[in-house]
C-alpha positions in Angstrom: 9.7 42.5 -58.8 8.4 40.9 -62.0 4.7 40.2 -62.2 3.3 37.6 -64.5 1.8 34.3 -65.2 2.5 32.7 -61.8 0.4 29.7 -61.3 -0.9 26.7 -63.2 -4.4 28.1 -62.8 -3.3 31.2 -64.8 -2.1 29.0 -67.6 -5.3 26.9 -67.4 -7.4 30.1 -67.7 -5.4 31.2 -70.8 -5.8 27.7 -72.3 -9.6 27.8 -71.7 -9.8 31.3 -73.2 -8.0 30.1 -76.3 -10.1 26.9 -76.5 -7.0 24.7 -76.6 -6.2 21.5 -74.9 -7.0 19.2 -73.2 -4.2 19.0 -70.6 -1.8 16.2 -71.3 0.5 16.7 -68.3 -0.4 19.0 -65.5 3.0 18.8 -64.0 4.6 20.2 -67.1 2.1 23.0 -67.2 2.9 23.7 -63.5 6.7 23.6 -64.2 6.2 26.1 -67.1 4.2 28.5 -64.9 7.0 28.5 -62.3 10.1 28.5 -64.5 10.3 32.3 -64.9 10.5 32.8 -61.2 12.9 30.0 -60.4 16.2 30.7 -58.6 19.6 29.2 -58.1 21.4 29.7 -54.8 19.1 32.6 -54.0 19.5 34.4 -57.3 17.0 34.6 -60.1 17.8 31.9 -62.7 16.6 34.3 -65.4 17.9 37.8 -64.8 15.6 40.1 -66.8 12.1 40.2 -68.1 13.0 38.9 -71.6 14.9 35.9 -70.2 11.9 35.1 -68.0 9.6 35.4 -71.0 11.9 33.3 -73.2 11.9 30.6 -70.5 8.1 30.6 -70.2 7.8 30.3 -74.0 10.3 27.5 -74.2 8.7 25.5 -71.4 5.3 25.6 -72.9 6.1 25.0 -76.6 8.8 22.4 -76.1 7.5 20.4 -73.2 3.9 20.0 -74.7 1.8 20.1 -71.5 -1.3 20.2 -73.8 -2.5 17.7 -76.3 -3.1 20.6 -78.8 -2.4 24.3 -78.7 1.0 24.5 -77.0 2.4 27.0 -79.4 -0.7 29.2 -79.2 -0.7 29.0 -75.4 3.0 29.7 -75.2 2.7 32.9 -77.3 -0.4 34.1 -75.4 1.3 33.4 -72.1 4.3 35.6 -73.2 2.1 38.4 -74.3 0.1 38.4 -71.1 3.4 38.1 -69.1 4.7 41.3 -70.6 1.3 43.0 -70.3 1.2 42.2 -66.6 4.6 44.0 -66.3 3.2 47.1 -68.1 5.2 46.3 -71.3 3.5 46.3 -74.7 4.9 43.7 -77.1 5.0 44.9 -80.7 6.0 41.8 -82.5 5.2 41.6 -86.3 2.9 38.6 -86.8 5.2 36.8 -89.2 8.2 37.3 -86.9 6.3 36.1 -83.8 5.2 33.0 -85.7 8.7 32.3 -86.9 10.1 32.6 -83.3 7.5 30.3 -81.9 8.1 27.7 -84.6 11.9 28.0 -84.1 11.5 27.4 -80.4 9.1 24.5 -80.9 11.4 22.8 -83.5 14.4 23.2 -81.3 16.3 25.6 -83.6 16.0 28.4 -81.0 16.2 28.2 -77.2 15.1 30.5 -74.5 18.2 32.6 -75.0 17.4 33.2 -78.6 13.8 33.8 -77.8 14.8 36.4 -75.1 16.9 38.3 -77.7 14.1 38.5 -80.2 11.5 39.4 -77.5 13.7 42.3 -76.3 13.6 43.9 -79.7 9.8 44.0 -79.7 9.2 46.4 -76.8 
């Protein structure tokens, strides 16, 4: 079973720790928190840890639940998500930045994000 950022409160705590916000749409933040654990017809919608992390990143940085700090929150949520699953993420800063910007700009989706994230652990 995958552990991770499971609730809206988890993401609110991370946002507070980062000093970002305020919240623009609590429903979008809630959706982002639950997307990695979503299922379709009783099967995980995202089959592995990297797909789940990619979906989490995409949900936060694309949907803009915060007024400011979505990219920072998205990246921190991914790092914490992996950490809670006993996985150390070793992403070079420039590469991590490029990935987050690509997802935010729509040039990369959660599938692309998952492939990049998988290389960093």
